[in-house]
BASE-111501 format. One record per atom (N, C-alpha, C): x, y, z; residue in three letters; atom name. Coordinates in steps of 0.05 Angstrom, whole numbers, always signed. Each point is the difference from the previous one (the first is absolute). Example, Ala and Ser with C-alpha at 12.3 -4.5 7.8 and 13.67 -1.06 7.14 Angstrom:
BASE-111501
        u        v        w   code   site
     +264     -114     +156    ALA      N
      -18      +24       +0    ALA     CA
      +18      +24       +0    ALA      C
       -7      +21      -14    SER      N
      +16      +24       +1    SER     CA
      -15      +22      +14    SER      C
end
This chain:
BASE-111501
        u        v        w   code   site
    +2093    +1638    +1798    MET      N
       +2      +29       -5    MET     CA
      -24      +15      +12    MET      C
      -23      -14       +1    GLY      N
      -24      +12      +12    GLY     CA
       -7      +26      -13    GLY      C
       -9      +19      +16    ASN      N
       -8      +26      -10    ASN     CA
      +20      +22       +6    ASN      C
      +25       -8       +4    ALA      N
      +20      +20       +8    ALA     CA
       +2      +21      -22    ALA      C
       +2      +25       +8    THR      N
       +4      +22      -20    THR     CA
      +28       +0      -10    THR      C
      +19       -6      +18    ILE      N
      +28       -3       -8    ILE     CA
       +9      -28       +7    ILE      C
       +9      -15      -19    PHE      N
       +9      -28       +4    PHE     CA
      +28       -2      -11    PHE      C
      +19       -7      +17    VAL      N
      +28       -2       -9    VAL     CA
      +11      -27       +9    VAL      C
      +11      -15      -19    LYS      N
      +10      -27       +7    LYS     CA
      +28       -4      -10    LYS      C
      +18       -5      +18    ASP      N
      +27       -8       -6    ASP     CA
      +15      +20      -18    ASP      C
       -4      +25       +5    LEU      N
      +11      +21      -17    LEU     CA
      +30       +3       +5    LEU      C
      +16       +0      -22    LYS      N
      +29       +1       +2    LYS     CA
      +11      +23      -17    LYS      C
      +21      +12      +10    LYS      N
      +13      +21      -16    LYS     CA
      +29       +3       +9    LYS      C
      +18       -1      -20    SER      N
      +29       +5       +5    SER     CA
      +10      +23      -16    SER      C
      +20      +13      +11    PHE      N
      +14      +21      -15    PHE     CA
      +29       -9       -2    PHE      C
       +9       -4      -25    LYS      N
      +27      -12       -4    LYS     CA
       +1      -26      +17    LYS      C
      +19       -1      +18    GLU      N
       +3      -25      +16    GLU     CA
      -17       +0      +25    GLU      C
      -11      +23       +8    LYS      N
      -14       +3      +26    LYS     CA
      -29       -7       -2    LYS      C
       -8      -20      +15    GLU      N
      -28       -8       +1    GLU     CA
      -15      +17      +20    GLU      C
      -18      +17       -9    VAL      N
      -14      +18      +18    VAL     CA
      -26      -12      +11    VAL      C
      -16      -11      -18    LEU      N
      -24      -15       +8    LEU     CA
       +4      -29       -5    LEU      C
       -3      -17      +20    LYS      N
       +7      -28       -2    LYS     CA
      -25      -18       +2    LYS      C
      -22      +10      -10    GLY      N
      -25      -16       +1    GLY     CA
      -19      +12      +20    GLY      C
      -12      +22       -7    VAL      N
      -18      +15      +18    VAL     CA
      -29       -9       -5    VAL      C
      -14       -4      +22    ASN      N
      -29       -8       -1    ASN     CA
      -16      +19      +16    ASN      C
      -21      +11      -12    ILE      N
      -18      +20      +13    ILE     CA
      -28       -4      -10    ILE      C
      -19       +4      +17    GLU      N
      -28       +2       -8    GLU     CA
      -13      +24      +15    GLU      C
      -12      +18      -15    VAL      N
      -12      +24      +12    VAL     CA
      -29       +1       -8    VAL      C
      -18       +4      +19    GLN      N
      -29       +0       -6    GLN     CA
       -9      +28       -7    GLN      C
      -24       +3      -12    ARG      N
      -11      +26       -7    ARG     CA
       -5      +17      +25    ARG      C
       +8      +25       -2    GLY      N
       -5      +19      +23    GLY     CA
      +19       -4      +23    GLY      C
      +20      -16       -4    GLU      N
      +19       -5      +22    GLU     CA
      +24      +19       -2    GLU      C
      +11       +8      +23    ILE      N
      +25      +15       +0    ILE     CA
      +21      -21       +8    ILE      C
      +18       -6      -19    PHE      N
      +20      -21       +4    PHE     CA
      +27      +14       +1    PHE      C
      +14       -2      +22    ALA      N
      +26      +13       +3    ALA     CA
      +23      -19       -5    ALA      C
      +18       +8      -16    LEU      N
      +24      -16       -5    LEU     CA
      +23      +14      +14    LEU      C
      +10      -14      +21    LEU      N
      +21      +11      +17    LEU     CA
      +26      -12       -8    LEU      C
      +21      +16       +0    GLY      N
      +26      -11       -5    GLY     CA
      +21      +22       +2    GLY      C
      +24       -8       +6    SER      N
      +21      +21       +3    SER     CA
       +7       +9      -28    SER      C
      +17      +20       -2    ASN      N
       +9      +11      -25    ASN     CA
      +13      -22      -17    ASN      C
       -7       -1      -26    GLY      N
      +13      -20      -17    GLY     CA
      -12      -27       +2    GLY      C
      -23       -3      +15    ALA      N
      -12      -26       +3    ALA     CA
      -15       -9      -25    ALA      C
       -5      +19      -19    GLY      N
      -13       -8      -25    GLY     CA
      -29      +10       -1    GLY      C
       -8      +18      +18    LYS      N
      -28       +9       +1    LYS     CA
       -7      +16      -26    LYS      C
      +18      +18       -8    THR      N
       -5      +16      -24    THR     CA
       +0      -17      -25    THR      C
      +19      -19       +0    THR      N
       +1      -19      -23    THR     CA
      -26      -15       -3    THR      C
      -11       -9      +22    LEU      N
      -26      -14       -1    LEU     CA
      -22      +18      -11    LEU      C
       -1      +24      +10    VAL      N
      -21      +20       -9    VAL     CA
       +4       +6      -29    VAL      C
      +25       +3       -9    ASN      N
       +5       +6      -28    ASN     CA
       -9      -23      -18    ASN      C
       +3      -24       +9    ILE      N
       -9      -23      -16    ILE     CA
      -31       -1       -1    ILE      C
      -12       +4      +23    LEU      N
      -30       -1       +1    LEU     CA
      -12      +23      -16    LEU      C
      +14      +22       -2    SER      N
      -12      +23      -15    SER     CA
      +10       +1      -29    SER      C
      +11      -22       -9    THR      N
       +9       -5      -28    THR     CA
      +24      +18       -9    THR      C
      +14      +11      +19    LEU      N
      +23      +17       -7    LEU     CA
      +25      -18       -5    LEU      C
       -1      -24       +9    MET      N
      +23      -18       -1    MET     CA
      -10      -29       -3    MET      C
      +15      -16      -14    LYS      N
       -8      -28       -4    LYS     CA
      +14      -18      +21    LYS      C
      -15      -19      +10    ALA      N
      +11      -19      +19    ALA     CA
      +15      -22      -17    ALA      C
      +17      -15      +14    ASP      N
      +14      -22      -14    ASP     CA
      -16      -26       +2    ASP      C
      -19       -1      +19    GLY      N
      -16      -25       +2    GLY     CA
      -22       +4      +20    GLY      C
      -18      -19       +1    GLY      N
      -23       +1      +18    GLY     CA
      -24      +13      -14    GLY      C
      -22       +3      +15    GLU      N
      -24      +13      -13    GLU     CA
      -10      +22      +18    GLU      C
      -14      +19      -13    ALA      N
      -12      +22      +14    ALA     CA
      -26       +8      -15    ALA      C
      -22       +0      +15    VAL      N
      -26       +6      -11    VAL     CA
      -13      +22      +17    VAL      C
       -9      +21      -14    ILE      N
      -13      +22      +14    ILE     CA
      -28       +5      -12    ILE      C
      -20       +0      +17    CYS      N
      -28       +3      -10    CYS     CA
       -7      -20      -22    CYS      C
      +12      -23       +2    GLY      N
       -6      -21      -20    GLY     CA
      +17       +2      -26    GLY      C
      +17      +20       -2    PHE      N
      +17       +3      -24    PHE     CA
      +29       -8       +6    PHE      C
      +12      -13      -20    ASP      N
      +27       -9       +3    ASP     CA
      +20      +24       -5    ASP      C
      +18       +3      +19    VAL      N
      +19      +23       -2    VAL     CA
      +16       +0      -26    VAL      C
       +8      -24       -9    TYR      N
      +17       -2      -24    TYR     CA
      -17       +1      -25    TYR      C
      -21      -16       +0    GLY      N
      -16       -3      -25    GLY     CA
      -19      +23       -5    GLY      C
       -9      +14      +21    GLU      N
      -20      +21       -4    GLU     CA
       +7      +26      +14    GLU      C
      +24      +10       -6    PRO      N
      +10      +24      +14    PRO     CA
      -19      +24       -3    PRO      C
      -12       +3      -24    GLU      N
      -18      +23       -5    GLU     CA
      -23       +0      +20    GLU      C
      -12      -24       +4    HIS      N
      -23       -3      +18    HIS     CA
       +9       +6      +28    HIS      C
      +24       -9       +7    ILE      N
      +10       +6      +27    ILE     CA
       +2      +30       +4    ILE      C
      +12      +14      -20    ARG      N
       +4      +29       +3    ARG     CA
      -26      +15       +3    ARG      C
      -21      -11      -12    GLN      N
      -26      +14       +3    GLN     CA
      -13       -4      +28    GLN      C
      +10      -20      +14    ASN      N
      -12       -7      +26    ASN     CA
      +16       +9      +24    ASN      C
      +25       +9       -5    ILE      N
      +18       +6      +22    ILE     CA
       +9      +29       +0    ILE      C
      +12       +8      +22    SER      N
      +13      +26       +1    SER     CA
      +24       -3      +18    SER      C
      +21      +15       -6    LEU      N
      +25       -3      +15    LEU     CA
       +9      +28      +10    LEU      C
       +5       +2      +26    THR      N
      +12      +24      +11    THR     CA
      +27       -7      +11    THR      C
      +21      +11      -12    GLY      N
      +27       -8       +9    GLY     CA
      +10      +16      +24    GLY      C
      +26       -2       +5    GLN      N
      +11      +13      +23    GLN     CA
       +4      +30       -5    GLN      C
       -2       +8      -25    PHE      N
       +4      +29       -7    PHE     CA
      -24      +10      -14    PHE      C
      -10      +22       +9    ALA      N
      -25      +11      -12    ALA     CA
       +4       +6      -30    ALA      C
      -19       -9      -16    ALA      N
       +2       +3      -29    ALA     CA
      -15      +24      -10    ALA      C
       +4      +23      +14    LEU      N
      -16      +24       -7    LEU     CA
      +16      +18      -19    LEU      C
      -15      +17      -14    ASP      N
      +13      +21      -15    ASP     CA
       -2      +25      +17    ASP      C
      +23       +8      +10    GLY      N
       +2      +22      +20    GLY     CA
      -10      +27      -11    GLY      C
       +2       +3      -27    VAL      N
       -7      +26      -12    VAL     CA
      -31       +3       -1    VAL      C
      -14      -23       -1    LEU      N
      -29       +1       -1    LEU     CA
      -12       +3      +28    LEU      C
      -24      +10       +1    THR      N
      -14       +1      +26    THR     CA
      -10      -28       +7    THR      C
      -10       -4      +24    GLY      N
      -11      -25       +8    GLY     CA
      -23       -8      -18    GLY      C
      -18      +19       -6    ARG      N
      -23       -6      -17    ARG     CA
      +10       -8      -28    ARG      C
      +19      +15      -11    GLU      N
      +10       -6      -27    GLU     CA
      +13      -28       -2    GLU      C
      +14       -8      +21    ASN      N
      +12      -26       +1    ASN     CA
      -22      -22       -3    ASN      C
      -21       +4      +16    LEU      N
      -22      -20       +0    LEU     CA
      -15       +0      -27    LEU      C
       -4      +24      -11    MET      N
      -14       +3      -26    MET     CA
      +16      -14      -22    MET      C
      +27       +4       +1    MET      N
      +17      -12      -21    MET     CA
       -2      -31       +0    MET      C
       +1      -12      +24    ILE      N
       -2      -29       +2    ILE     CA
      -28       -9       -8    ILE      C
      -20      +15       +8    ALA      N
      -28       -8       -7    ALA     CA
       -3       +0      -31    ALA      C
      +12      +20      -13    LYS      N
       -2       +1      -30    LYS     CA
      +15      -23      -12    LYS      C
      +24       -6      +11    LEU      N
      +17      -22      -11    LEU     CA
      -15      -26       +3    LEU      C
      -15       -4      +22    ARG      N
      -14      -25       +5    ARG     CA
      -27       +0      -13    ARG      C
       -7      +21      -14    GLY      N
      -25       +1      -15    GLY     CA
      -25       +0      +17    GLY      C
       +2      +12      +24    VAL      N
      -23       +2      +18    VAL     CA
      -19      +20      -13    VAL      C
      -26       -6       +2    SER      N
      -20      +16      -15    SER     CA
       -5      +28      +12    SER      C
       +4       +3      +27    ASN      N
       -6      +26      +12    ASN     CA
      +24       +9      +17    ASN      C
      +23       +7      -13    PRO      N
      +25       +6      +15    PRO     CA
       -3      +21      +21    PRO      C
      -15      +22       -5    THR      N
       -2      +22      +20    THR     CA
      -13      -10      +25    THR      C
      -22      -15       -3    GLN      N
      -15      -10      +23    GLN     CA
      +18      -20      +16    GLN      C
      +14      -18      -15    VAL      N
      +17      -20      +13    VAL     CA
      +22      +15      +16    VAL      C
      +12      +20      -12    ALA      N
      +22      +16      +13    ALA     CA
      -11      +13      +26    ALA      C
      -24      +12       -2    ASP      N
      -11      +14      +23    ASP     CA
       -7      -19      +22    ASP      C
      -11      -24       -7    ASN      N
       -7      -20      +20    ASN     CA
      +25       -9      +15    ASN      C
      +21       -5      -15    LEU      N
      +25       -9      +13    LEU     CA
      +13      +21      +17    LEU      C
       -1      +25      -10    LEU      N
      +12      +22      +16    LEU     CA
      -15       +3      +27    LEU      C
      -26       -4       -1    THR      N
      -17       +2      +24    THR     CA
       +7      -24      +18    THR      C
       +0      -24      -11    ARG      N
       +5      -24      +15    ARG     CA
      +27       +0      +14    ARG      C
      +20      +12      -13    PHE      N
      +27       +0      +11    PHE     CA
       +7      +26      +14    PHE      C
      -20      +16       +7    SER      N
       +4      +25      +14    SER     CA
      +20      +18      -14    SER      C
       -2       +2      -26    LEU      N
      +18      +17      -16    LEU     CA
      -14      +23      -13    LEU      C
      -25       +4       +6    ILE      N
      -16      +20      -14    ILE     CA
      +12      +28       +3    ILE      C
      +10       +6      +24    ASP      N
      +11      +27       +5    ASP     CA
      +26       +5      -16    ASP      C
      +14      -23       -6    ALA      N
      +26       +2      -14    ALA     CA
       -3       -6      -29    ALA      C
      -25       -4      -10    ALA      N
       -5      -10      -27    ALA     CA
      +14      +17      -21    ALA      C
       +1      +26       +4    ASN      N
      +11      +18      -21    ASN     CA
      +28       +9       +6    ASN      C
      +13      -13      +19    ARG      N
      +29       +5       +5    ARG     CA
      +16      -20      -15    ARG      C
      +24       +9       -9    ARG      N
      +18      -18      -14    ARG     CA
       +8      -23      +19    ARG      C
       +2      -24      -11    ALA      N
       +5      -24      +16    ALA     CA
      +28       +1      +13    ALA      C
      +19      +15      -12    ASP      N
      +26       +0      +12    ASP     CA
       +1      +18      +25    ASP      C
      -22      +13       +6    GLN      N
       -2      +16      +25    GLN     CA
      -14      -16      +22    GLN      C
       -9      -25       -6    TYR      N
      -13      -16      +20    TYR     CA
      +20      -12      +20    TYR      C
      -10       -6      +24    SER      N
      +16      -14      +20    SER     CA
       +3      -29       -9    SER      C
      +17      -15      +13    GLY      N
       +4      -28       -6    GLY     CA
      -25      -16       +1    GLY      C
      -15       +4      +22    GLY      N
      -25      -15       +4    GLY     CA
      -21       +7      -22    GLY      C
       -1      +26       -7    MET      N
      -19       +8      -21    MET     CA
       +7      -12      -27    MET      C
      +26       +0       -6    LYS      N
       +9      -12      -25    LYS     CA
       -7      -30       -2    LYS      C
       +4      -14      +23    ARG      N
       -6      -28       +0    ARG     CA
      -30       -5       -3    ARG      C
      -16      +17      +13    ARG      N
      -29       -3       -2    ARG     CA
       -9       +5      -29    ARG      C
      +12      +20      -12    LEU      N
       -7       +6      -28    LEU     CA
       +8      -23      -18    LEU      C
      +24      -11       +6    ASP      N
      +10      -23      -15    ASP     CA
      -19      -24       +1    ASP      C
      -10       -6      +24    ILE      N
      -19      -22       +4    ILE     CA
      -26       +7      -14    ILE      C
       -9      +25       +2    ALA      N
      -25       +9      -13    ALA     CA
       +3       -5      -30    ALA      C
      +23       +7      -12    MET      N
       +4       -4      -29    MET     CA
       -1      -30       -7    MET      C
      +10      -16      +18    SER      N
       +0      -29       -6    SER     CA
      -27      -13       +2    SER      C
      -20      +15      +11    LEU      N
      -27      -12       +3    LEU     CA
      -18       +7      -23    LEU      C
       +9      +17      -19    ILE      N
      -17       +8      -22    ILE     CA
       -5      -25      -18    ILE      C
      -25       -3       -6    GLY      N
       -7      -24      -16    GLY     CA
       -7      -24      +19    GLY      C
       -2       +6      +26    THR      N
       -8      -20      +20    THR     CA
      +12      -28       -4    THR      C
      +27       -2       +5    PRO      N
      +13      -26       -3    PRO     CA
      -10      -20      +22    PRO      C
       +0      -25       -7    ALA      N
       -9      -21      +20    ALA     CA
      +23       -5      +20    ALA      C
      +24       +4       -9    VAL      N
      +24       -6      +17    VAL     CA
      +18      +23       +0    VAL      C
      +10       +8      +23    ILE      N
      +20      +22       +1    ILE     CA
      +25      -10      +14    ILE      C
      +23       +3      -13    PHE      N
      +25       -7      +13    PHE     CA
      +13      +26      +11    PHE      C
       +6       -1      +25    LEU      N
      +13      +23      +13    LEU     CA
      +28       -9       +9    LEU      C
      +20       +9      -15    ASP      N
      +28       -9       +6    ASP     CA
      +13      +21      +19    ASP      C
       +2       -8      +25    GLU      N
      +11      +18      +21    GLU     CA
      -12      +28       -2    GLU      C
      -27       +2       +4    PRO      N
      -13      +25       -5    PRO     CA
       +7      +23      +19    PRO      C
      +11       -6      +23    THR      N
       +5      +22      +19    THR     CA
      +30       +4       +6    THR      C
      +17      -12      -17    THR      N
      +29       +5       +3    THR     CA
       +5      +30       -2    THR      C
      +15      +10      +20    GLY      N
       +8      +28       -1    GLY     CA
      -21      +20      +10    GLY      C
      -23      -10       +9    LEU      N
      -21      +18      +10    LEU     CA
       +2       +4      +30    LEU      C
       -8      +23      +10    ASP      N
       +0       +4      +29    ASP     CA
      -24      -15      +12    ASP      C
       +0       -5      +26    PRO      N
      -21      -16      +13    PRO     CA
      -29       +9       -6    PRO      C
       -4      +26       -1    GLU      N
      -27      +11       -5    GLU     CA
       -9       -7      -28    GLU      C
      +18       +4      -20    ALA      N
       -6       -6      -28    ALA     CA
       -5      -30       -3    ALA      C
      +16      -16      +15    ARG      N
       -3      -29       -2    ARG     CA
      -28       -9       +9    ARG      C
      -10      +13      +21    ILE      N
      -27       -7      +10    ILE     CA
      -21       +8      -20    ILE      C
       +4      +22      -14    GLU      N
      -18       +9      -21    GLU     CA
       -2      -22      -22    GLU      C
      +23      -10       -8    VAL      N
       +0      -21      -20    VAL     CA
      -13      -26      +10    VAL      C
       +5       -7      +25    TRP      N
      -12      -24      +11    TRP     CA
      -31       +2       -1    TRP      C
      -10      +24       +8    ASP      N
      -29       +3       +0    ASP     CA
      -11       -4      -29    ASP      C
      +14      +11      -19    THR      N
       -8       -3      -28    THR     CA
       -1      -30       -8    THR      C
      +21      -15       +7    VAL      N
       +1      -28       -7    VAL     CA
      -23      -16      +12    VAL      C
       -5       +6      +26    LYS      N
      -22      -14      +13    LYS     CA
      -27       +5      -14    LYS      C
       -3      +25       -9    GLU      N
      -25       +8      -14    GLU     CA
       -2      -16      -26    GLU      C
      +22       -2      -15    LEU      N
       +0      -15      -25    LEU     CA
      -10      -28       +3    LEU      C
      +12      -14      +20    ALA      N
       -7      -28       +4    ALA     CA
      -29       -2       +9    ALA      C
       -9      +20      +16    GLY      N
      -27       +0       +8    GLY     CA
      -19       +1      -23    GLY      C
       +9      +12      -22    GLY      N
      -17       +2      -25    GLY     CA
       +3      -24      -18    GLY      C
      +14      -21       +9    GLY      N
       +3      -24      -16    GLY     CA
      +25       -2      -17    GLY      C
      +17      +20       +1    THR      N
      +25       -1      -15    THR     CA
      +19      -20      +14    THR      C
      +14      -16      -15    THR      N
      +20      -18      +11    THR     CA
      +26      +15       +1    THR      C
      +13       +0      +23    VAL      N
      +25      +15       +3    VAL     CA
      +23      -19       +7    VAL      C
      +21       +1      -16    LEU      N
      +25      -14       +6    LEU     CA
      +20      +22       +7    LEU      C
      +10       -1      +24    LEU      N
      +17      +21      +11    LEU     CA
      +27      -11       +6    LEU      C
      +22      +12       -9    THR      N
      +26       -8       +9    THR     CA
      +10      +21      +20    THR      C
      +14       -9      +20    THR      N
       +9      +19      +20    THR     CA
      +24      -11      +16    THR      C
      +17      +17      +10    GLN      N
      +20       -8      +19    GLN     CA
       -9       +9      +28    GLN      C
      -21      +17       +1    TYR      N
       -9      +11      +25    TYR     CA
      -19      -20      +12    TYR      C
       +9      -13      +22    LEU      N
      -17      -21      +12    LEU     CA
      -25      +12      +11    LEU      C
       +1      +24      +10    GLU      N
      -24      +13      +12    GLU     CA
      -21       +4      -22    GLU      C
      +10       +5      -25    GLU      N
      -19       +4      -22    GLU     CA
      -16      -26       -5    GLU      C
      +14      -22       +0    ALA      N
      -14      -26       -4    ALA     CA
      -19       -5      +23    ALA      C
       +9       +7      +24    GLU      N
      -16       -5      +24    GLU     CA
      -26      +17       -1    GLU      C
       +2      +25      -10    GLN      N
      -23      +18       -1    GLN     CA
      -20       -8      -22    GLN      C
      +11      -10      -23    LEU      N
      -17       -1      -24    LEU     CA
       -8      -28       -7    LEU      C
      +17      -20       +3    ALA      N
       -3      -25      -14    ALA     CA
      -21      -19      +12    ALA      C
      -16      -12      -17    ASP      N
      -17      -22       +8    ASP     CA
      +17      -25       +4    ASP      C
      +19       -3      -19    ARG      N
      +20      -22       +2    ARG     CA
      +27      +11       -7    ARG      C
      +21      -14      +11    ILE      N
      +27       +9       -3    ILE     CA
      +16      -24      -10    ILE      C
      +17       +5      -21    ALA      N
      +18      -21       -9    ALA     CA
      +29      +11       +4    ALA      C
      +18      -18       +9    ILE      N
      +28       +9       +3    ILE     CA
      +16      -13      -22    ILE      C
      +12      +17      -16    LEU      N
      +17       -8      -22    LEU     CA
      +29       +1       +9    LEU      C
      +13      -23       +0    HIS      N
      +27       -1      +10    HIS     CA
      +16      -22      -14    HIS      C
      +24       +7      -10    GLY      N
      +15      -20      -14    GLY     CA
      -13      -10      -25    GLY      C
      -16      +18      -13    GLY      N
      -12       -7      -26    GLY     CA
      -26      -16       +2    GLY      C
       -9       -6      +24    LYS      N
      -25      -15       +4    LYS     CA
      -18      +13      +21    LYS      C
      -26       -7       -2    ILE      N
      -18       +9      +22    ILE     CA
       +4      -20      +22    ILE      C
      +11       +9      +23    ILE      N
       +5      -20      +21    ILE     CA
      -23       -3      +19    ILE      C
      -18      +19       +1    THR      N
      -24       -4      +15    THR     CA
      -22      +20       -9    THR      C
      -25       -8       +3    THR      N
      -22      +18       -7    THR     CA
      -21       -3      +22    THR      C
      -12      +22       +8    GLY      N
      -22       -3      +20    GLY     CA
      -10      +27       +8    GLY      C
      -21       +0      +17    THR      N
       -9      +25      +12    THR     CA
      +20       +8      +21    THR      C
       -3      +24      +10    LEU      N
      +18       +9      +21    LEU     CA
       -2      -18      +24    LEU      C
      -24       -9       +7    ASN      N
       -4      -17      +24    ASN     CA
      +13      -28       -5    ASN      C
       -2      -10      -24    GLU      N
      +13      -26       -6    GLU     CA
      +30       +2       +2    GLU      C
      +11      +23       -9    LEU      N
      +29       +3       +2    LEU     CA
       +8       +3      +29    LEU      C
      -17      +14      +16    LYS      N
       +6       +3      +29    LYS     CA
       +1      -28      +14    LYS      C
      -17      -18      -10    GLU      N
       -1      -27      +13    GLU     CA
      +26      -15       -5    GLU      C
      +14       +7      -22    MET      N
      +25      -14       -6    MET     CA
      +23       +9      +18    MET      C
       -5      +22      +13    PHE      N
      +20      +12      +17    PHE     CA
       -2      -13      +27    PHE      C
      +23       -4      +14    PRO      N
       -2      -12      +27    PRO     CA
      -20      +15      +18    PRO      C
      -13      -14      +18    PRO      N
      -20      +14      +17    PRO     CA
      +12      +24      +14    PRO      C
      -16      +20       +5    ALA      N
      +10      +25      +13    ALA     CA
      +11       -7      +27    ALA      C
      +23      +10       +8    LYS      N
      +11       -4      +26    LYS     CA
      -15      +15      +20    LYS      C
       -8      -13      +22    VAL      N
      -14      +15      +21    VAL     CA
      +21       +9      +20    VAL      C
       +5      +26       -1    GLU      N
      +18      +12      +20    GLU     CA
      -18      +16      +18    GLU      C
       +1      +27       -3    TYR      N
      -18      +16      +16    TYR     CA
      -26       +5      -17    TYR      C
       +5       +4      -26    ILE      N
      -23       +2      -18    ILE     CA
       +4      -18      -23    ILE      C
      -22       -9      -12    GLU      N
       +3      -17      -23    GLU     CA
       +4      +18      -24    GLU      C
      +22       -5      -14    LYS      N
       +6      +18      -23    LYS     CA
       -5      -16      -26    LYS      C
      -19       +9      -16    GLN      N
       -5      -12      -26    GLN     CA
      +24       +5      -18    GLN      C
       +9      -20      -15    PRO      N
      +22       +5      -19    PRO     CA
       -9      +20      -22    PRO      C
      +18      +17       -8    THR      N
       -6      +17      -23    THR     CA
       +4      -16      -25    THR      C
      -11       +9      -22    LEU      N
       +4      -14      -25    LEU     CA
      +29       -1       -7    LEU      C
      +15      +21       +7    GLU      N
      +28       +1       -5    GLU     CA
      +15      -24      +13    GLU      C
       -7       -5      +25    GLU      N
      +12      -22      +15    GLU     CA
       -7      -27      -13    GLU      C
      -25       -3       -8    ILE      N
       -9      -24      -13    ILE     CA
      +15       -5      -26    ILE      C
       +2      +22      -16    PHE      N
      +13       -1      -26    PHE     CA
      +29       -9       +3    PHE      C
      +14      +12      +19    LEU      N
      +28       -7       +4    LEU     CA
       +3      -28      +11    LEU      C
      -18       -9      +17    ALA      N
       +1      -27      +11    ALA     CA
       -4      -20      -22    ALA      C
      -20       +5      -17    ILE      N
       -6      -20      -22    ILE     CA
      +23       -2      -19    ILE      C
      +11      +23       -7    ILE      N
      +23       +0      -19    ILE     CA
      +24      -14      +14    ILE      C
       +4       +5      +25    GLY      N
      +22      -12      +15    GLY     CA
       -3      -31       +0    GLY      C
      -25       -9       +5    LYS      N
       -5      -29       +0    LYS     CA
       +8      -12      -27    LYS      C
       -8      +14      -21    LYS      N
       +5      -11      -27    LYS     CA
      +30       -1       -5    LYS      C
      +14      +21       +9    GLU      N
      +29       +1       -4    GLU     CA
      +14      -24      +14    GLU      C
      -10       -6      +25    GLU      N
      +12      -22      +15    GLU     CA
       -4      -26      -13    GLU      C
      -24       -4      -13    SER      N
       -7      -26      -11    SER     CA
      +13       -6      -27    SER      C
      +14      +20      -10    LYS      N
      +12       -4      -27    LYS     CA
      +22      -21       +1    LYS      C
end
């Protein structure tokens, strides 16, 4: 297990007859951005829900920051934060009020200062006193991530954080995530956007058919791809091509 911040071994989960996770193994180190890639229905959200104590697995083990997900869920919740696919904001409240509310709920000693720091950090100071339902998609997502950072969690789960955002807003969120990891936060990110994993991840895992079929850095995954064809120019494979090729190989070998 070493010093991994997130350690997952042989995790299994079924819904009725359908086996969604068939023995997932993952290790994520402190300050790492780890991207979990997989098509729709691959089990990415199920895995995140188990790791964030919202759902129980059927088997296997999961340890976060040294705490067992099943045995010590309270400790896990104190150390993690989860941002889902849909912003969890109160639209009637202003950006500042949303942050203050969460700060008070989490028992932070100086809620006003914490709110102001986050508004500044996420470039929301000008919009601080506007109702959140008047924010653009990118601003809502930034506020959502800001709220999830209150209480400085060691691990943040981002479940498809840029679904439905325009390219400009997506880049805003990417910059935010890079900054988080730079500050030592461990980030587990699920995404269907291959470019997102390419931009952000230190390591990438591909979840397919209920298992992690490969894990590595972008360069390691590129090495699994056939060498670039030399035609007129050497074209590096995109992560999309690599992803489809790896999944294709696995389908053939079944």
